[in-house]
N, C-alpha and C positions, 0 to 999 in steps of 0.2 A: 645574449649569453644564456646558456642552459645551466640547470642545476644537475650535479652529479653526486651520487652517494658513493663514497670510497670506504671500503671496509677491509680489515686485515688485523694484524697483530704486530706488536713490537716488543723488543727485549728490554726489560728493566732489571733492576737489582734483584728482584724476587722471582724472576722467571719471565713469562710472557704475559702481556696484557692485550686484550682485544680492543679495537677502536672502530668507530664509524663516524665519518665526517661528511657533512654536506658542503659542497663547494660550488660557487658560480664560476664557470669556465667555458670557453668556446668549444672545447672538445675533450675527449677522455684523457689524452696524453697530457694536456695542460693541467687538468684536474689532478692527475697522478703526481705531477711535479709540485703543485701547490701543497698537496698533503705531505710529501716528503720534506719540503722546505719548512712547513709549519711544525711538523713533529720534531724535526731537527732543532728548530729554534726553541720550542717550548720545553722539550725534554732532553736536549743535549745529545741527540742520537745521530749516528751516521746512517747513511742510506742502506748500508748492509745490515743494519739492525732492524729494519722495517720490512715486513712482508705484506704486500698488498694482495689480497685474495680476490677482490671484485671491485669493478668500477661500473656503475649502472646509472642510467638517466633517472632522475627523480620525477 
């Protein structure tokens, strides 16, 4: 598995917050899905509230 750095921003009560997560995944699409799942779980967000701006290999 490779490491990917996924960055972007999400909507919270006070506006938008930036994030950067490092994820172990076999490819970029799986890394993107893991981040959407994790942010949804941790912050109670829907996928439409998360904007992923970049997925790059670490």
